[in-house]
N, C-alpha and C positions, 0 to 999 in steps of 0.2 A: 499832542495834547496841548490845549491852550487854557490858561487860568488867569482870571483877573478879579481883583477886588472892586466892589462897587458899594456905595452907600445909598440906602433907600431914602428918597427925598419926598415922595408923596405923603399926604397927611395920614392915611390909614395903613401904610405899609403894604405888605403882600397878604391882605385878607380879602375874603369874599370876591368882589368884582375884579380888583387888580390881579389877584392870584389866578383867576380864570383867564384873563387876558394874557398873563405871563405864560401859562401852560399852553394856551392856544398858539402863541408865537413859538414857544419851544418845540411844539409838535410839528411845525412847518420845516424843521431841519432834520436831516438824516442822522446827524451825530448824536451820540449819547451825551446828555447834559446833566450835570449835578450842581446842587447848591450846597455849600458848606457854611455852617455857622457854629463857632466854638468847636465842640467835639462831634457834632452831628453832620452827616452827609446824606442827602436824599436825592432821588430822581426828580429832576426839574420838570419832567413831563407828567408828574403825578399830582393831581389837585390835592388829594388827601395828604401827600407828603409835604407839599408846599405849605398848606394850611397848618400842619402840625409843627412847623418850625417857629411859628409865632413871630414872624419878621415884622417889626414895627419901624416907623419913621426914625431915621437917624442911625439905624443899625447898619453895620458893614457886613456883607456876605462875600463869599468867594464863588464865582461861577467857573465851572470847568467843563470843557467840551472836548470830545474825542471822536474823530471821524472825518469823512470827506469834506464836510463843510464847517468844520470846527471854528475857523476864524470868522466866517460869516455869522454863525450862530451866536458866538460871544458878542460880536459887534452889534447884531440886531437886538439882542436882549438888553445890552447896556444902553442902547439908544432908547428902547422902550422905557426902561427905568428912568433915564435922564430926562425924558419928556414928561415924567409924572403920570404916564399912561394916558396922556391927553389925546393921542391919536385915535384911541378907541372910544373916547367919550363924546365924540361929535354927534 
């Protein structure tokens, strides 16, 4: 299992379009992936779950992955967040 904290930097956080991009990326990995914020933990491959977290710019979340490609999954999702989701908005 791999866990890392990451701060959301894009202007609108993980709402609507960025959340869709996030779960699409998460679903490319075989590992189970979770997002934790405060006392809540949700499946990162669930759009409804991600949207229900209300993750805004400046918030820090914990990403956790467990499975065959857990390291790749965490690194890929962190890269997506750190680019502000710009790779999908071209």
